[in-house]
DRENRO-490308 format. One line per field, with one value per residue (C-alpha): residue number from 1; residue in three letters; z, x, y. Coordinates in Angstrom, 1 decimal. Last residue first. Layout:
<pts>
seq	[NUM:...]
type	[ALA:...]
pz	[Z:...]
px	[X:...]
py	[Y:...]
</pts>
This chain:
<pts>
seq	[315:314:313:312:311:310:309:308:307:306:305:304:303:302:301:300:299:298:297:296:295:294:293:292:291:290:289:288:287:286:285:284:283:282:281:280:279:278:277:276:275:274:273:272:271:270:269:268:267:266:265:264:263:262:261:260:259:258:257:256:255:254:253:252:251:250:249:248:247:246:245:244:243:242:241:240:239:238:237:236:235:234:233:232:231:230:229:228:227:226:225:224:223:222:221:220:219:218:217:216:215:214:213:212:211:210:209:208:207:206:205:204:203:202:201:200:199:198:197:196:195:194:193:192:191:190:189:188:187:186:185:184:183:182:181:180:179:178:177:176:175:174:173:172:171:170:169:168:167:166:165:164:163:162:161:160:159:158:157:156:155:154:153:152:151:150:149:148:147:146:145:144:143:142:141:140:139:138:137:136:135:134:133:132:131:130:129:128:127:126:125:124:123:122:121:120:119:118:117:116:115:114:113:112:111:110:109:108:107:106:105:104:103:102:101:100:99:98:97:96:95:94:93:92:91:90:89:88:87:86:85:84:83:82:81:80:79:78:77:76:75:74:73:72:71:70:69:68:67:66:65:64:63:62:61:60:59:58:57:56:55:54:53:52:51:50:49:48:47:46:45:44:43:42:41:40:39:38:37:36:35:34:33:32:31:30:29:28:27:26:25:24:23:22:21:20:19:18:17:16:15:14:13:12:11:10:9:8:7:6:5:4:3:2:1]
type	[PRO:LYS:THR:ILE:VAL:TYR:LEU:THR:MET:GLU:GLY:SER:ASP:ILE:ALA:ARG:ALA:HIS:ARG:ALA:LEU:TYR:ALA:ARG:VAL:GLU:PRO:SER:THR:ILE:ASP:GLY:THR:ARG:PRO:ILE:LEU:VAL:TYR:ARG:ILE:PRO:ASN:SER:GLU:ILE:TYR:VAL:LYS:PHE:ASN:THR:MET:ASN:HIS:MET:ILE:ASN:HIS:GLU:PHE:ASP:PRO:ASP:GLY:GLU:PHE:TRP:THR:ALA:PRO:GLN:ARG:THR:TYR:LEU:LEU:THR:GLU:TRP:TYR:LEU:PRO:THR:LEU:VAL:PHE:GLY:ARG:GLU:THR:GLU:ARG:LEU:ALA:ALA:PHE:ALA:PRO:GLU:ALA:ALA:ARG:ILE:PRO:VAL:GLY:PHE:ARG:VAL:SER:GLU:TYR:GLY:ILE:VAL:ILE:ILE:ASN:VAL:VAL:THR:PHE:LEU:ALA:ILE:LEU:TYR:VAL:SER:LEU:VAL:HIS:ARG:VAL:ARG:PRO:PRO:LEU:ARG:PHE:LEU:GLY:ALA:ALA:PHE:LEU:VAL:ALA:LEU:ALA:PRO:LEU:ALA:PRO:ILE:ILE:VAL:ARG:PRO:SER:ASN:GLY:ALA:ARG:PRO:THR:ALA:ALA:TYR:VAL:LEU:THR:ILE:LEU:ILE:GLY:LEU:GLY:ILE:TRP:ALA:GLY:LEU:LEU:MET:THR:PRO:MET:ALA:PRO:MET:ALA:ARG:GLY:ARG:ILE:GLY:ALA:VAL:VAL:ALA:VAL:GLY:ILE:GLY:VAL:LEU:THR:LEU:LEU:ALA:ILE:HIS:TRP:PRO:ALA:TYR:PHE:THR:LEU:GLU:ILE:MET:GLN:PRO:LEU:LEU:PHE:ARG:PHE:LEU:ASP:ALA:SER:ILE:GLY:GLN:THR:ALA:ALA:SER:HIS:GLY:ALA:ALA:LEU:THR:HIS:TYR:TRP:ILE:TRP:PRO:ALA:ALA:ILE:LEU:LEU:PRO:PHE:VAL:LEU:VAL:ALA:ILE:HIS:ALA:ASP:GLY:PHE:GLN:VAL:GLY:THR:LEU:LEU:GLN:ALA:ILE:ALA:PHE:GLN:ALA:ALA:LEU:LEU:GLY:LEU:LEU:LEU:MET:PRO:SER:ARG:LEU:ILE:THR:PRO:ARG:GLY:GLY:ARG:ARG:ILE:PRO:ALA:VAL:PRO:SER:LYS:GLY:GLU:SER:MET]
pz	[5.6:3.2:0.2:-1.9:-5.5:-8.1:-11.3:-13.6:-15.9:-19.6:-20.3:-17.9:-16.2:-12.9:-10.1:-7.3:-4.4:-2.0:-3.6:-6.8:-4.1:-2.4:-5.9:-7.2:-4.1:-4.3:-7.7:-6.1:-7.0:-9.2:-11.4:-14.9:-16.2:-15.2:-14.5:-11.0:-9.1:-6.4:-4.4:-0.7:1.1:4.8:6.3:8.7:6.7:3.8:5.4:7.5:4.0:2.2:5.1:4.2:0.9:1.1:-2.2:-3.1:1.2:1.9:-1.5:-1.1:1.9:0.5:-2.4:-0.6:-2.3:-2.7:-1.0:-3.1:-2.1:-3.3:-2.9:-6.2:-8.2:-11.2:-14.1:-11.1:-8.0:-10.4:-12.6:-9.4:-7.7:-10.6:-8.6:-7.2:-3.6:-4.5:-1.1:-1.1:-2.5:-4.5:-8.1:-11.1:-11.8:-11.0:-13.2:-15.9:-14.6:-15.1:-18.7:-18.9:-17.9:-20.7:-21.9:-18.8:-19.4:-22.5:-21.7:-18.8:-21.0:-24.8:-23.7:-21.5:-23.6:-27.2:-24.2:-23.6:-26.8:-28.0:-24.9:-25.3:-29.3:-28.3:-24.9:-27.0:-30.1:-28.8:-26.4:-28.7:-31.1:-28.4:-27.7:-30.8:-31.8:-27.9:-28.6:-32.0:-31.2:-27.6:-24.8:-22.9:-25.2:-23.0:-19.6:-19.0:-20.9:-18.3:-15.0:-15.9:-16.4:-12.9:-10.9:-13.0:-12.4:-8.5:-7.5:-9.9:-7.9:-6.5:-9.5:-10.1:-7.9:-6.7:-3.1:0.3:1.1:3.0:2.6:0.6:-2.9:-0.6:0.8:-2.5:-3.9:-1.0:-1.4:-5.0:-4.5:-1.9:-4.6:-6.9:-4.8:-3.3:-6.8:-8.2:-4.8:-5.6:-9.4:-8.8:-6.4:-8.8:-11.3:-14.8:-17.6:-14.9:-17.3:-15.1:-13.6:-17.2:-18.6:-15.5:-16.1:-19.4:-18.9:-15.9:-18.7:-20.9:-17.8:-17.3:-20.6:-20.3:-17.8:-18.9:-22.0:-19.5:-17.7:-20.5:-20.9:-19.3:-18.4:-15.2:-14.9:-15.5:-12.7:-10.7:-11.1:-10.8:-7.1:-5.9:-6.0:-4.2:-1.9:-0.7:0.4:2.2:3.8:5.7:9.0:9.3:10.4:7.9:7.9:7.4:10.4:10.7:9.5:6.9:5.9:2.1:3.1:6.3:6.9:3.4:3.1:6.2:5.0:1.9:2.9:4.7:1.4:-0.8:2.4:2.7:-1.1:-1.5:1.7:2.1:-0.5:1.2:4.2:3.1:2.0:1.9:-1.4:-0.5:-2.9:-1.6:2.2:0.9:-0.7:2.0:4.6:2.1:1.4:5.7:5.6:2.9:5.0:8.1:6.6:4.9:7.8:10.2:7.4:9.1:9.7:5.9:4.5:3.1:4.3:1.7:2.0:0.0:1.2:3.4:4.5:7.9:8.5:8.7:6.6:10.2:8.9:11.8:10.0:5.8:5.4]
px	[7.1:5.9:5.1:4.6:5.9:2.6:3.8:1.2:0.5:-0.5:1.9:4.5:2.8:4.6:2.3:4.0:2.1:-0.6:-3.0:-2.8:-2.5:-5.4:-8.1:-6.7:-8.5:-11.1:-11.9:-11.1:-8.3:-7.6:-10.7:-9.2:-7.1:-3.7:-3.1:-0.5:2.9:3.0:5.5:7.6:5.6:7.8:4.6:2.1:1.6:0.7:-1.1:-3.3:-4.2:-5.1:-7.8:-9.3:-9.3:-11.2:-11.2:-7.2:-6.7:-10.1:-9.8:-6.7:-6.7:-9.9:-8.0:-5.8:-3.5:-0.3:-1.8:1.6:5.1:8.5:12.1:13.9:16.2:14.7:14.0:13.3:12.3:9.7:8.2:7.8:5.8:3.7:0.9:2.7:3.6:7.0:9.7:12.0:15.8:16.5:15.3:16.9:15.5:12.3:11.8:13.3:10.1:7.9:8.6:9.4:5.8:4.2:7.0:6.5:2.7:2.7:5.7:4.1:0.9:1.8:5.3:4.2:1.9:4.7:6.6:4.1:3.4:6.7:8.2:4.2:5.2:9.6:8.6:6.0:7.8:11.5:9.7:7.7:10.9:12.8:9.6:9.6:13.6:13.3:10.8:11.8:15.7:15.5:15.5:19.0:19.7:17.4:18.3:21.2:19.5:16.7:18.8:20.9:17.8:16.6:19.4:19.5:15.6:15.7:16.1:13.5:10.4:9.2:9.0:5.1:3.4:0.5:0.7:2.3:-1.5:-1.9:0.3:-1.0:0.9:4.2:4.0:4.2:6.4:9.4:8.3:9.3:12.5:13.8:13.2:15.0:18.1:17.6:17.9:20.7:23.0:21.3:22.1:25.6:26.8:25.3:27.4:25.6:23.5:22.6:19.9:17.6:18.3:19.1:15.1:13.4:14.7:13.9:9.5:9.8:10.5:7.2:5.1:5.9:5.3:2.4:1.1:1.8:-1.1:-3.0:-3.1:-3.5:-0.8:1.4:4.3:4.7:1.4:-0.3:1.0:0.7:-2.8:-3.6:-1.4:-4.2:-7.5:-5.9:-4.2:-6.4:-8.6:-5.7:-4.7:-1.0:-1.4:-1.4:1.0:3.4:6.6:7.2:8.2:11.1:13.7:12.0:11.4:12.9:14.7:17.2:16.6:16.8:19.7:21.7:20.9:22.4:25.6:24.6:22.7:25.5:27.7:25.0:24.0:28.5:28.5:26.5:28.9:32.1:30.5:30.5:26.8:26.9:25.2:22.3:19.7:16.4:17.3:20.4:17.4:15.6:18.1:19.0:15.8:15.5:18.9:17.3:14.0:15.8:18.5:15.5:13.6:16.9:17.0:14.1:9.9:10.3:6.3:5.9:3.7:5.6:7.2:7.0:8.3:5.3:4.5:3.2:-0.2:-1.8:-6.1:-6.9:-9.2:-11.6:-14.7:-14.0:-13.5]
py	[21.5:19.3:19.5:16.2:16.0:14.3:12.9:12.5:10.1:9.8:12.7:13.5:16.3:17.5:18.7:20.3:18.8:21.0:22.2:19.6:17.0:17.8:18.1:14.8:13.2:15.4:13.5:10.8:8.0:5.1:6.6:7.5:10.2:11.2:7.9:7.5:9.0:10.0:11.4:12.3:9.5:9.4:7.7:9.9:13.3:11.3:8.9:11.6:13.1:10.3:9.1:12.9:12.5:9.4:7.8:7.2:6.2:3.5:2.4:0.8:0.0:-2.4:-3.6:-4.7:-7.1:-5.0:-1.1:0.9:1.7:2.7:3.2:4.7:3.1:4.6:2.0:-1.2:0.5:2.5:-1.0:-2.5:0.2:1.2:1.4:4.4:5.8:7.3:7.0:9.6:10.1:13.5:14.3:13.1:9.6:10.4:12.8:10.6:8.3:10.5:11.0:6.9:6.1:5.7:3.6:1.0:1.0:-0.3:-2.5:-4.2:-6.2:-5.4:-7.1:-9.6:-10.8:-11.1:-12.6:-15.4:-15.8:-16.4:-18.3:-20.5:-20.9:-22.1:-23.9:-26.1:-26.7:-28.0:-29.9:-31.6:-32.5:-33.1:-35.9:-37.4:-37.9:-39.1:-41.5:-42.9:-42.8:-45.4:-43.7:-43.6:-40.1:-38.0:-39.4:-37.8:-34.6:-34.9:-35.5:-32.6:-30.6:-31.6:-30.4:-27.5:-26.9:-27.8:-24.1:-22.9:-25.3:-22.2:-20.4:-22.2:-19.1:-20.1:-17.3:-18.4:-16.7:-20.2:-22.8:-26.3:-25.4:-24.1:-27.5:-29.3:-27.6:-28.1:-31.8:-31.2:-29.1:-31.4:-34.2:-32.8:-32.4:-35.2:-37.1:-34.9:-36.3:-39.9:-39.1:-37.9:-40.9:-43.9:-42.7:-41.1:-42.6:-46.0:-47.4:-46.9:-43.8:-41.8:-43.9:-42.6:-39.0:-39.0:-40.6:-37.9:-34.3:-37.2:-37.1:-33.5:-32.2:-34.7:-32.6:-29.3:-30.3:-31.5:-28.6:-25.9:-24.5:-21.4:-24.1:-24.0:-21.8:-25.2:-27.4:-24.1:-24.0:-27.5:-27.5:-24.4:-26.3:-29.7:-28.2:-25.3:-28.1:-29.9:-27.0:-26.1:-24.7:-21.2:-18.2:-18.3:-16.6:-13.0:-11.1:-13.5:-11.9:-10.6:-13.6:-13.2:-10.2:-10.9:-14.6:-16.4:-14.1:-14.9:-18.4:-18.0:-19.1:-21.9:-23.6:-22.7:-25.3:-27.8:-29.2:-30.4:-29.9:-33.3:-35.4:-34.0:-35.4:-38.7:-40.7:-44.0:-45.2:-48.2:-46.9:-46.8:-45.9:-43.8:-41.7:-41.6:-40.6:-37.5:-36.3:-36.3:-34.1:-31.7:-31.1:-30.5:-28.2:-26.5:-25.9:-24.4:-21.1:-20.2:-20.4:-22.0:-21.7:-17.8:-15.3:-11.9:-8.8:-6.1:-3.0:-2.4:1.3:1.5:1.8:4.8:4.4:1.9:-1.5:-2.6:-1.8:-0.5:2.9]
</pts>
């Protein structure tokens, strides 16, 4: 067992550290965006304009606090890191388009050219343009801070809330470009997104589709059983296809090995947590032979093809 790593821990429900300590930080960032936009453009904001962006945030605040922040227990615990930022930002740019960094940057430049053309050509009235710009600016600011926050992750999905505003400004600006530039940019973007989506959907269908199809008999059995926690590496799929609560040792291979490859630790873990089912591949090294032997003695095995579903027998 690793030093200082207890074999018993509360079941984790998938919380992840985040840069946002509370919804009030979002409100503060939003106010800063408004102030910068007003300073640069000279357009005055009214209460109604602020409410357009703030009101939806207030509605979402309880969900952000309870789910994303786990009531304050999933906030960032370290300051931002410049080294981490330099390392993660290129990854996030590539992941945004599933393309090498030079193609991703070229795509961002093309989108940015259309947006700038729309703003300079006054494709939209000043107030909507400023509101959408503040929306995009806030999204970019959060993304940049996210990329510099330890343990926050490298997923570019953090920018998704700003994409509607970007799409509107891009669409308005596209027709302010010269016809030849507009046609080249349109063909490039359509071709890029078509190719990337075909490749990614095909890859993901194989990567996730094969284990899901292999686990379907076990999922069918779980849908018919009483509710209880499922210990399985297919935790997201189990949640989605069976509506049973599921858990695993996400991002902690040492903890996983300490439990799944040590019969004593596994026994303590199962007895100390409300684990009702164990769903693991029928073959492979995801667990030790000793743990499989323990499951064979203390659980009812349901052979489900490539997966085995164990129903734990508890006093």
